[in-house]
C-alpha positions, 0 to 999 in steps of 0.5 A, a space after each residue: 676659467 678657460 685659461 685656468 682650467 682647461 690649458 693645464 694651468 691648475 691639477 688634474 684633480 682641481 679642474 674635476 673638483 671645480 667641474 663637479 661643483 659646478 655641475 652640482 650647482 647646475 643639477 640644484 637649479 635645474 631641479 628648482 626651476 624644473 619643479 616650479 615650472 611643473 607645478 605651475 603648469 600643473 594648475 593649467 589645462 593639459 595643453 600648458 603640460 604637454 608643451 613643457 613637456 614637449 620642450 623638453 624633448 626639444 631641447 635634446 633635438 636641439 643638442 643633437 643638432 649641435 652635436 652634429 653641425 659641430 662634428 660636422 664643421 669643426 675638427 675632432 681636436 683640443 681647438 675643435 672641442 673648445 669651439 664646440 663647447 663655446 658654441 653649446 654655451 653660447 647657446 644655453 646663455 641665449 636660451 635661458 635669457 629667454 626662458 627668464 624674460 618669457 617666464 616673467 611675462 607668462 605670469 602676466 597672462 590673463 590665462 595665468 591670473 585666472 586660475 591663479 584666482 581659481 586657487 585663491 578661492 579653493 584655497 579660501 574654501 579649504 581653509 572655511 572647511 578644514 581651519 588653518 593650515 597648520 603643519 599636522 594638516 599641512 603635512 597629512 594634505 602633503 602625504 594625502 596628495 603624495 598617495 594620489 600620485 604615487 601610481 603615477 609617479 612609479 611609472 615616471 621612475 619606471 620609465 627612467 630606469 629602464 631608458 638610462 640603464 641603456 641610454 646613452 651609456 649602451 647606445 655611444 659604447 657597446 654599439 659600432 658600425 664598419 659604415 657609419 663609424 664615429 657617426 654612429 652613436 651620434 646618429 642613435 642618440 639623434 634618433 633617440 632625441 627626435 622620437 622622444 619629441 615626437 612622443 612627447 607631442 603625440 600627446 597633443 594629438 592623442 591623450 591615454 587617459 587610462 592610467 591603468 594600461 599607461 603605467 602597466 605600459 611603462 613595466 612593458 618597456 622591461 623588454 627593452 633590456 632583453 631586446 636590446 641584450 640581444 642586440 649586443 650578445 645576440 646573432 649578427 642580424 641583431 647586431 647590425 645598424 637597422 634594428 639597433 636604430 628601431 630599437 633605439 627609436 622605440 626606446 625615444 617615442 614611448 619614452 617621451 609619449 608615457 613621460 608626457 601621458 603621466 606628467 599631464 594626467 597626475 595633477 589632474 587626479 587631485 583638486 585644484 588648489 594641490 594641483 601644483 604640490 602634485 607636480 612638484 611631487 612628480 619632478 621629485 618621482 621624474 629626479 629618482 627616476 633619473 639618478 636610480 636610471 644612472 646608477 644602474 647604467 654605472 654597472 653597465 647591465 646589459 
């Protein structure tokens, strides 16, 4: 692949098509895995969902640390960028292998088997009460689950519409520092990822259990738009490193904490036999938020 598509033996558009195709496959794989993991975690106690969400934040921190390492060690030329890519892909492969092994081991743990048995008993009781799970019954059950978690899903969509409309596009393209130079966007992205992880970890200490307050907080995050516009177009004082860094860290902190809160609360709002499905529905809302935020960012709203 490197010889054919990076060193220029195939035309520009061929490389572009292959890259887009591989990204699409990666996206499909990520959606399937994420839906499965969130679904399984939805059946378990809260700390397991919190751990999975925090793990996603940890992956962002790892990528930022790798970027700082490669930028500091490798030259910023074609050869250095190629070495950086090799390191990223090697690290990704190692973690994927570890995750595959641990995922298969996890299903053999006593706690997993215990909650699987609870789910099986609940499903059996539901069948005895409502009869066989025919297509109309399944459809009605699914829409009932969607109706139960819709406001949690709305909060998730809103979180990522706000976040991705600003980050990373604005952070990497529109801010500049005479002191930090090209390190500035790298450090801003690192700050965002670190505080995103902090936010996703805070729910292990304190979990906001009021859904109305959590969803209202998601709406309040719309204030990040005028605040970042002020950093971009406002007085010179607002365009300095401190205000931009502070807002970026707050963006990451609120993104992480509210995501964790809503992803934990949603599966607990339904019966245990529907917790896995509710987790998958929340992943669908998450994907909608990610896609919507990315499209809005493309229009460069700030």
